[in-house]
C-alpha positions as CSV (number, residue, x, y, z in Angstrom):
1,M,6.6,-2.1,3.2
2,I,2.9,-1.2,3.1
3,K,3.7,2.2,1.7
4,K,5.7,0.7,-1.2
5,L,2.8,-1.6,-2.1
6,V,0.2,1.2,-2.2
7,E,2.4,3.9,-3.6
8,T,0.7,5.5,-6.6
9,N,0.9,8.4,-9.0
10,T,-1.3,11.4,-8.3
11,E,-2.5,11.9,-11.8
12,L,-5.7,10.5,-13.4
13,S,-4.1,8.9,-16.5
14,T,-4.1,5.4,-15.0
15,L,-7.8,5.7,-14.3
16,A,-8.4,5.2,-18.1
17,L,-6.7,1.8,-17.8
18,R,-7.8,0.7,-14.4
19,I,-11.6,1.1,-14.6
20,P,-12.3,-0.6,-17.9
21,V,-9.9,-3.5,-17.2
22,A,-11.4,-3.9,-13.8
23,I,-14.9,-4.3,-15.3
24,I,-13.6,-6.8,-17.8
25,F,-11.9,-8.9,-15.1
26,I,-14.9,-8.8,-12.8
27,A,-17.2,-10.0,-15.6
28,H,-14.8,-12.8,-16.7
29,G,-14.3,-13.9,-13.1
30,A,-18.0,-13.9,-12.5
31,Q,-18.4,-16.2,-15.5
32,K,-15.9,-18.7,-14.1
33,L,-17.1,-18.6,-10.5
34,F,-20.9,-18.0,-10.7
35,G,-21.9,-18.8,-14.3
36,S,-22.9,-15.1,-14.8
37,F,-23.0,-13.5,-18.3
38,G,-23.3,-16.9,-20.0
39,G,-20.3,-18.5,-18.2
40,Y,-20.1,-22.1,-17.1
41,G,-19.7,-21.5,-13.4
42,L,-17.1,-23.2,-11.2
43,D,-18.1,-26.7,-12.0
44,G,-18.2,-26.2,-15.8
45,T,-15.0,-24.2,-15.8
46,S,-13.2,-26.8,-13.6
47,Q,-14.3,-29.6,-16.1
48,W,-13.0,-27.5,-19.0
49,M,-9.7,-26.8,-17.3
50,T,-9.2,-30.5,-16.5
51,S,-10.0,-31.3,-20.2
52,I,-7.1,-29.0,-21.4
53,G,-4.7,-30.4,-18.8
54,L,-4.8,-27.7,-16.1
55,E,-5.2,-29.9,-13.0
56,P,-6.6,-30.1,-10.5
57,G,-9.3,-28.4,-12.5
58,Y,-11.5,-27.3,-9.6
59,L,-8.5,-25.5,-7.9
60,M,-7.4,-24.0,-11.1
61,A,-10.9,-22.7,-11.9
62,L,-11.2,-21.3,-8.4
63,M,-7.8,-19.6,-8.6
64,A,-8.4,-18.1,-12.0
65,G,-12.0,-17.0,-11.3
66,S,-11.0,-15.6,-7.9
67,A,-8.0,-13.7,-9.3
68,E,-10.2,-12.2,-12.0
69,F,-13.3,-11.4,-9.9
70,F,-11.7,-10.3,-6.7
71,G,-8.7,-8.8,-8.4
72,G,-11.1,-6.9,-10.7
73,I,-12.9,-5.5,-7.6
74,A,-9.6,-4.4,-6.1
75,L,-8.7,-2.7,-9.3
76,L,-12.1,-1.0,-9.5
77,I,-11.7,0.6,-6.0
78,G,-7.9,1.1,-6.5
79,L,-6.8,-1.1,-3.6
80,L,-3.4,-2.8,-3.7
81,V,-3.2,-2.2,-7.4
82,R,0.4,-3.2,-7.9
83,P,0.2,-6.7,-6.3
84,V,-3.2,-7.3,-7.8
85,A,-1.9,-6.3,-11.3
86,L,1.0,-8.8,-10.8
87,M,-1.4,-11.6,-9.9
88,L,-3.6,-10.7,-12.9
89,S,-0.6,-10.5,-15.3
90,I,0.4,-14.1,-14.2
91,T,-3.2,-15.2,-14.7
92,M,-3.1,-13.8,-18.3
93,L,0.2,-15.5,-19.0
94,V,-1.3,-18.8,-18.1
95,A,-4.3,-18.1,-20.3
96,I,-2.1,-17.1,-23.2
97,F,0.2,-20.1,-23.1
98,S,-2.2,-22.8,-21.9
99,V,-5.3,-21.9,-24.0
100,H,-4.8,-19.3,-26.7
101,S,-1.3,-19.4,-28.2
102,V,-2.0,-22.5,-30.3
103,N,-4.7,-20.5,-32.1
104,G,-2.5,-17.6,-33.2
105,L,-3.0,-13.9,-32.5
106,F,-6.6,-13.1,-33.5
107,M,-9.6,-13.4,-31.3
108,A,-11.7,-14.6,-34.2
109,N,-9.8,-17.9,-33.9
110,N,-9.7,-17.9,-30.1
111,G,-6.2,-16.4,-30.3
112,Y,-4.3,-14.6,-27.6
113,E,-4.8,-10.9,-28.6
114,F,-7.3,-10.1,-25.9
115,A,-5.4,-11.9,-23.2
116,L,-2.2,-10.1,-24.4
117,A,-3.9,-6.7,-24.1
118,L,-5.1,-7.5,-20.6
119,F,-1.6,-8.7,-19.8
120,A,-0.1,-5.4,-21.1
121,I,-2.5,-3.3,-19.1
122,S,-1.7,-5.3,-16.0
123,I,2.0,-4.8,-16.5
124,S,1.5,-1.1,-16.9
125,L,-0.5,-1.0,-13.6
126,I,2.4,-2.8,-11.9
127,F,4.7,0.0,-12.8
128,S,2.3,2.9,-12.3
129,G,0.3,1.9,-9.4
130,A,-3.2,3.3,-9.1
131,D,-4.1,7.0,-9.4
132,K,-5.4,10.0,-7.6
133,L,-8.9,8.5,-7.3
134,S,-8.0,5.2,-5.6
135,L,-7.9,3.7,-2.1
136,D,-4.2,3.3,-2.5
137,N,-3.8,7.0,-2.8
138,V,-6.0,7.5,0.3
139,I,-3.8,5.1,2.2
140,T,-0.6,6.7,0.9
141,Q,-1.8,10.1,2.0
142,R,-2.7,8.8,5.5
143,L,0.6,7.1,5.9
144,S,2.4,10.3,4.8
145,N,0.6,12.3,7.4
146,Q,1.7,10.1,10.3
């Protein structure tokens, strides 16, 4: 079971998706959890989530912020990329349908285009797994040598 979760391709092509999206998720999660980069922190994010009907707001803010921040760290180091990408894709679907879809496609109107791009990258990572330069690959190699 562990081997299936960490199975990865041995190329570098996924690296071009994994690293930039990891940085984006870490930054957005840090905004929600810690108020970094001009974010509102956990209290402000929870109040906002409550105001748009995502309740309990504190739990939703904690879950979204943690998924993005800790999931982004896991993507960055290439650990459990498939399950983390699944978690992040669900997080992006919630963002698309609960926040952005009413505003249309474009980011200029707070639309869903950015969340859709993050969703698409996350789905791609579910199918591909990590890459040659990941902890998943190290784990796969070690399990294969046993």
